[in-house]
KELUM-516423 format. One record per residue (C-alpha): x, y, z; residue number from 1. Coordinates in steps of 0.05 Angstrom, whole numbers, plus 5000, padded with zeros to 4 digits. Each point is the difference from the previous one (the first is absolute). Example, Ala and Ser with C-alpha at 12.3 -4.5 7.8 and 13.67 -1.06 7.14 Angstrom:
2
{X:5246 | Y:4910 | Z:5156 | resi:1} .
{X:5027 | Y:5069 | Z:4987 | resi:2} .
This chain:
236
{X:7388 | Y:1271 | Z:4979 | resi:1} .
{X:5018 | Y:5063 | Z:5039 | resi:2} .
{X:4967 | Y:5065 | Z:4980 | resi:3} .
{X:5052 | Y:5047 | Z:5030 | resi:4} .
{X:5073 | Y:5006 | Z:5016 | resi:5} .
{X:5024 | Y:5039 | Z:5060 | resi:6} .
{X:5072 | Y:5016 | Z:4984 | resi:7} .
{X:5052 | Y:5035 | Z:5043 | resi:8} .
{X:5030 | Y:5060 | Z:4966 | resi:9} .
{X:5075 | Y:5007 | Z:4996 | resi:10} .
{X:5023 | Y:5045 | Z:5057 | resi:11} .
{X:5039 | Y:5045 | Z:4952 | resi:12} .
{X:4935 | Y:5014 | Z:4963 | resi:13} .
{X:4957 | Y:5014 | Z:5061 | resi:14} .
{X:4982 | Y:5072 | Z:5017 | resi:15} .
{X:4979 | Y:4996 | Z:5072 | resi:16} .
{X:5000 | Y:5075 | Z:5010 | resi:17} .
{X:4941 | Y:5005 | Z:4951 | resi:18} .
{X:4959 | Y:4963 | Z:5052 | resi:19} .
{X:5003 | Y:5063 | Z:5043 | resi:20} .
{X:4981 | Y:5046 | Z:4943 | resi:21} .
{X:4928 | Y:5001 | Z:5024 | resi:22} .
{X:4959 | Y:5059 | Z:5025 | resi:23} .
{X:4967 | Y:4957 | Z:5052 | resi:24} .
{X:5064 | Y:5002 | Z:5041 | resi:25} .
{X:5002 | Y:5076 | Z:5001 | resi:26} .
{X:4955 | Y:5058 | Z:5020 | resi:27} .
{X:4977 | Y:5001 | Z:4927 | resi:28} .
{X:4954 | Y:4943 | Z:5021 | resi:29} .
{X:4955 | Y:5053 | Z:5032 | resi:30} .
{X:5017 | Y:4977 | Z:5070 | resi:31} .
{X:5066 | Y:5026 | Z:5029 | resi:32} .
{X:5001 | Y:4943 | Z:5050 | resi:33} .
{X:5009 | Y:4952 | Z:4942 | resi:34} .
{X:5071 | Y:5028 | Z:4992 | resi:35} .
{X:5052 | Y:4947 | Z:5010 | resi:36} .
{X:5072 | Y:5019 | Z:5015 | resi:37} .
{X:5062 | Y:4959 | Z:4984 | resi:38} .
{X:5060 | Y:5030 | Z:5035 | resi:39} .
{X:5072 | Y:4981 | Z:4988 | resi:40} .
{X:5062 | Y:5033 | Z:5028 | resi:41} .
{X:5066 | Y:5003 | Z:4962 | resi:42} .
{X:5056 | Y:5035 | Z:5037 | resi:43} .
{X:4949 | Y:5043 | Z:5036 | resi:44} .
{X:4962 | Y:5018 | Z:4937 | resi:45} .
{X:4927 | Y:4980 | Z:4994 | resi:46} .
{X:4971 | Y:4969 | Z:4938 | resi:47} .
{X:4942 | Y:4955 | Z:4985 | resi:48} .
{X:4928 | Y:5003 | Z:4979 | resi:49} .
{X:4957 | Y:5062 | Z:5014 | resi:50} .
{X:5064 | Y:5027 | Z:5031 | resi:51} .
{X:4986 | Y:5073 | Z:4985 | resi:52} .
{X:4934 | Y:4995 | Z:5038 | resi:53} .
{X:5036 | Y:4964 | Z:5057 | resi:54} .
{X:5051 | Y:5056 | Z:5004 | resi:55} .
{X:4943 | Y:5050 | Z:5004 | resi:56} .
{X:4969 | Y:4962 | Z:5058 | resi:57} .
{X:5068 | Y:4998 | Z:5034 | resi:58} .
{X:5007 | Y:5075 | Z:4993 | resi:59} .
{X:4930 | Y:5011 | Z:5027 | resi:60} .
{X:5016 | Y:4956 | Z:5060 | resi:61} .
{X:5065 | Y:5039 | Z:5011 | resi:62} .
{X:4962 | Y:5065 | Z:4999 | resi:63} .
{X:4951 | Y:4973 | Z:5052 | resi:64} .
{X:5057 | Y:4979 | Z:5045 | resi:65} .
{X:5035 | Y:5067 | Z:4993 | resi:66} .
{X:4935 | Y:5039 | Z:5008 | resi:67} .
{X:4978 | Y:4963 | Z:5062 | resi:68} .
{X:5069 | Y:5014 | Z:5029 | resi:69} .
{X:4990 | Y:5074 | Z:4985 | resi:70} .
{X:4934 | Y:4998 | Z:5038 | resi:71} .
{X:5033 | Y:4969 | Z:5060 | resi:72} .
{X:5055 | Y:5052 | Z:5002 | resi:73} .
{X:4949 | Y:5057 | Z:4992 | resi:74} .
{X:5027 | Y:5025 | Z:4933 | resi:75} .
{X:4960 | Y:5056 | Z:4967 | resi:76} .
{X:4987 | Y:5017 | Z:4928 | resi:77} .
{X:5015 | Y:5066 | Z:4964 | resi:78} .
{X:4938 | Y:5031 | Z:5032 | resi:79} .
{X:5022 | Y:4982 | Z:5069 | resi:80} .
{X:4946 | Y:4946 | Z:5008 | resi:81} .
{X:5021 | Y:4934 | Z:5031 | resi:82} .
{X:4995 | Y:4939 | Z:4956 | resi:83} .
{X:4947 | Y:4949 | Z:5019 | resi:84} .
{X:4993 | Y:4927 | Z:4986 | resi:85} .
{X:4938 | Y:5015 | Z:4959 | resi:86} .
{X:5035 | Y:5053 | Z:4957 | resi:87} .
{X:5059 | Y:4953 | Z:4987 | resi:88} .
{X:4953 | Y:4945 | Z:4977 | resi:89} .
{X:4960 | Y:5045 | Z:4955 | resi:90} .
{X:5063 | Y:5032 | Z:4970 | resi:91} .
{X:5021 | Y:4930 | Z:4979 | resi:92} .
{X:4933 | Y:4981 | Z:4969 | resi:93} .
{X:4976 | Y:4956 | Z:5057 | resi:94} .
{X:4928 | Y:5008 | Z:5021 | resi:95} .
{X:4998 | Y:5017 | Z:5074 | resi:96} .
{X:4962 | Y:4961 | Z:5052 | resi:97} .
{X:5016 | Y:4994 | Z:5075 | resi:98} .
{X:5008 | Y:4925 | Z:4994 | resi:99} .
{X:5046 | Y:5003 | Z:4941 | resi:100} .
{X:5041 | Y:5055 | Z:5033 | resi:101} .
{X:5007 | Y:4960 | Z:5064 | resi:102} .
{X:5025 | Y:4939 | Z:4961 | resi:103} .
{X:5050 | Y:5042 | Z:4961 | resi:104} .
{X:5027 | Y:5031 | Z:5064 | resi:105} .
{X:5010 | Y:4930 | Z:5028 | resi:106} .
{X:5032 | Y:4977 | Z:4935 | resi:107} .
{X:5047 | Y:5059 | Z:4999 | resi:108} .
{X:5030 | Y:4981 | Z:5067 | resi:109} .
{X:5041 | Y:4944 | Z:4969 | resi:110} .
{X:4991 | Y:5005 | Z:4925 | resi:111} .
{X:5056 | Y:5006 | Z:4949 | resi:112} .
{X:4976 | Y:5024 | Z:4932 | resi:113} .
{X:5054 | Y:4960 | Z:4964 | resi:114} .
{X:4974 | Y:4935 | Z:5031 | resi:115} .
{X:4950 | Y:4963 | Z:4957 | resi:116} .
{X:4968 | Y:4971 | Z:5062 | resi:117} .
{X:4988 | Y:5071 | Z:5026 | resi:118} .
{X:4971 | Y:5020 | Z:4933 | resi:119} .
{X:4953 | Y:4939 | Z:5004 | resi:120} .
{X:4975 | Y:5023 | Z:5068 | resi:121} .
{X:4994 | Y:5071 | Z:4974 | resi:122} .
{X:4957 | Y:4978 | Z:4941 | resi:123} .
{X:4956 | Y:4959 | Z:5047 | resi:124} .
{X:4985 | Y:5063 | Z:5039 | resi:125} .
{X:4985 | Y:5046 | Z:4942 | resi:126} .
{X:4962 | Y:4950 | Z:4957 | resi:127} .
{X:4964 | Y:4959 | Z:5054 | resi:128} .
{X:5023 | Y:4935 | Z:4968 | resi:129} .
{X:5053 | Y:4951 | Z:5025 | resi:130} .
{X:5064 | Y:5004 | Z:4958 | resi:131} .
{X:5051 | Y:4944 | Z:5003 | resi:132} .
{X:5072 | Y:4991 | Z:4979 | resi:133} .
{X:5021 | Y:4936 | Z:4965 | resi:134} .
{X:5070 | Y:4982 | Z:4976 | resi:135} .
{X:5019 | Y:4964 | Z:4936 | resi:136} .
{X:5064 | Y:4969 | Z:4975 | resi:137} .
{X:5027 | Y:4987 | Z:4930 | resi:138} .
{X:5051 | Y:4949 | Z:4976 | resi:139} .
{X:5062 | Y:5041 | Z:5018 | resi:140} .
{X:5020 | Y:5017 | Z:5071 | resi:141} .
{X:4992 | Y:5075 | Z:4988 | resi:142} .
{X:4931 | Y:4991 | Z:4968 | resi:143} .
{X:4954 | Y:5024 | Z:5056 | resi:144} .
{X:4942 | Y:5047 | Z:5005 | resi:145} .
{X:4942 | Y:5017 | Z:5047 | resi:146} .
{X:4928 | Y:5006 | Z:4980 | resi:147} .
{X:4953 | Y:5048 | Z:5035 | resi:148} .
{X:4926 | Y:4996 | Z:4988 | resi:149} .
{X:4931 | Y:4999 | Z:5032 | resi:150} .
{X:4989 | Y:4932 | Z:5030 | resi:151} .
{X:4926 | Y:5007 | Z:4986 | resi:152} .
{X:5013 | Y:5005 | Z:4925 | resi:153} .
{X:5058 | Y:4952 | Z:4989 | resi:154} .
{X:5001 | Y:4930 | Z:5029 | resi:155} .
{X:5067 | Y:4980 | Z:4970 | resi:156} .
{X:5045 | Y:5060 | Z:4995 | resi:157} .
{X:5064 | Y:4959 | Z:4997 | resi:158} .
{X:4986 | Y:4977 | Z:4929 | resi:159} .
{X:5004 | Y:5071 | Z:4974 | resi:160} .
{X:5069 | Y:5008 | Z:5030 | resi:161} .
{X:5024 | Y:4934 | Z:4972 | resi:162} .
{X:4974 | Y:5015 | Z:4931 | resi:163} .
{X:5034 | Y:5069 | Z:5003 | resi:164} .
{X:5065 | Y:4964 | Z:5017 | resi:165} .
{X:4990 | Y:4947 | Z:4946 | resi:166} .
{X:4987 | Y:4943 | Z:5048 | resi:167} .
{X:4944 | Y:4972 | Z:4959 | resi:168} .
{X:4982 | Y:4960 | Z:4937 | resi:169} .
{X:4961 | Y:5022 | Z:4940 | resi:170} .
{X:4956 | Y:4953 | Z:4960 | resi:171} .
{X:4964 | Y:5002 | Z:4934 | resi:172} .
{X:4937 | Y:4962 | Z:4985 | resi:173} .
{X:4995 | Y:4969 | Z:4931 | resi:174} .
{X:4934 | Y:4976 | Z:4972 | resi:175} .
{X:5001 | Y:4940 | Z:4954 | resi:176} .
{X:4952 | Y:4976 | Z:4947 | resi:177} .
{X:4976 | Y:4928 | Z:4993 | resi:178} .
{X:5063 | Y:4983 | Z:4962 | resi:179} .
{X:5045 | Y:5026 | Z:5055 | resi:180} .
{X:5021 | Y:5061 | Z:4960 | resi:181} .
{X:5008 | Y:5067 | Z:5033 | resi:182} .
{X:4943 | Y:5049 | Z:4985 | resi:183} .
{X:5010 | Y:5054 | Z:5052 | resi:184} .
{X:5046 | Y:5020 | Z:5058 | resi:185} .
{X:4998 | Y:5048 | Z:5058 | resi:186} .
{X:5059 | Y:5023 | Z:5042 | resi:187} .
{X:5005 | Y:5037 | Z:5066 | resi:188} .
{X:4980 | Y:4948 | Z:5051 | resi:189} .
{X:5050 | Y:5016 | Z:5055 | resi:190} .
{X:5005 | Y:4957 | Z:5062 | resi:191} .
{X:5044 | Y:5024 | Z:5058 | resi:192} .
{X:5044 | Y:4949 | Z:5036 | resi:193} .
{X:4959 | Y:5008 | Z:5064 | resi:194} .
{X:4937 | Y:4978 | Z:4962 | resi:195} .
{X:5025 | Y:4934 | Z:4973 | resi:196} .
{X:5060 | Y:4953 | Z:5000 | resi:197} .
{X:4970 | Y:4934 | Z:4974 | resi:198} .
{X:4980 | Y:4985 | Z:4929 | resi:199} .
{X:4928 | Y:4985 | Z:5019 | resi:200} .
{X:4995 | Y:5067 | Z:5036 | resi:201} .
{X:5024 | Y:5038 | Z:4938 | resi:202} .
{X:4951 | Y:4961 | Z:4957 | resi:203} .
{X:4942 | Y:5013 | Z:5046 | resi:204} .
{X:5013 | Y:5075 | Z:5008 | resi:205} .
{X:5011 | Y:5015 | Z:4927 | resi:206} .
{X:4940 | Y:4958 | Z:4979 | resi:207} .
{X:4956 | Y:5038 | Z:5049 | resi:208} .
{X:5025 | Y:5067 | Z:4973 | resi:209} .
{X:4992 | Y:4978 | Z:4928 | resi:210} .
{X:4931 | Y:4971 | Z:5013 | resi:211} .
{X:5017 | Y:4931 | Z:4974 | resi:212} .
{X:4993 | Y:4930 | Z:5028 | resi:213} .
{X:5068 | Y:4976 | Z:5027 | resi:214} .
{X:4982 | Y:4930 | Z:4977 | resi:215} .
{X:4999 | Y:5026 | Z:4928 | resi:216} .
{X:5069 | Y:5032 | Z:5006 | resi:217} .
{X:5071 | Y:4976 | Z:4996 | resi:218} .
{X:5052 | Y:5036 | Z:5042 | resi:219} .
{X:5068 | Y:5012 | Z:4970 | resi:220} .
{X:5053 | Y:5023 | Z:5049 | resi:221} .
{X:5072 | Y:5019 | Z:4982 | resi:222} .
{X:5043 | Y:4942 | Z:5023 | resi:223} .
{X:5067 | Y:5024 | Z:4975 | resi:224} .
{X:5031 | Y:5033 | Z:4940 | resi:225} .
{X:5061 | Y:4998 | Z:4955 | resi:226} .
{X:5038 | Y:5055 | Z:4965 | resi:227} .
{X:5032 | Y:4985 | Z:4933 | resi:228} .
{X:5056 | Y:5042 | Z:4970 | resi:229} .
{X:5010 | Y:4993 | Z:4925 | resi:230} .
{X:5063 | Y:5030 | Z:4970 | resi:231} .
{X:5001 | Y:5027 | Z:4929 | resi:232} .
{X:5065 | Y:5003 | Z:4963 | resi:233} .
{X:5025 | Y:5043 | Z:4943 | resi:234} .
{X:5050 | Y:4975 | Z:4949 | resi:235} .
{X:5061 | Y:5037 | Z:4973 | resi:236} .
């Protein structure tokens, strides 16, 4: 007799966005480089996950581009002193070093602060870690986002984008007693589409997360559904 049931949760009852409600994906983790950005564009407007912080980085990058241009044109401040690359970096909260300055100057030659690829290269320079951009798609044609994160800290960034777009499945794990009766259940096991597409893969992944033997579990996948409409009548 099976000891557990791994059951797919109805999509309308799944709350995939709660998967991202986790401090480990933000600077609250204690390491800013743990911050993961999900960026979506809707008619030119940005939205997504950690989007306010992403906009701050964009603004900082824009200031660096404008400031470096001021240095090249010999612009002076209110005191008549010429701007320097070092002063521009420090004014924008970036610790100066000759190497970092040289890389930023090279980056500024072709960078566009509105380009997520340019922001990835910018973050690589100022953090010293390699940042990558990964795309993710949902089930509708317009469901698309890009995920920006440190490649050293995230090995599968795509799954976060898919979960944010709802391209995933949630499972609950139900514990059974010796009579096959339910004694406990736990929800929130979310598997992105890029992580699994076969029944045995879902079963193996959820079993591993739940700390159970897959041989002791039965997998129940949604295989269709029906909607019934019942009319009630009044008499007169």
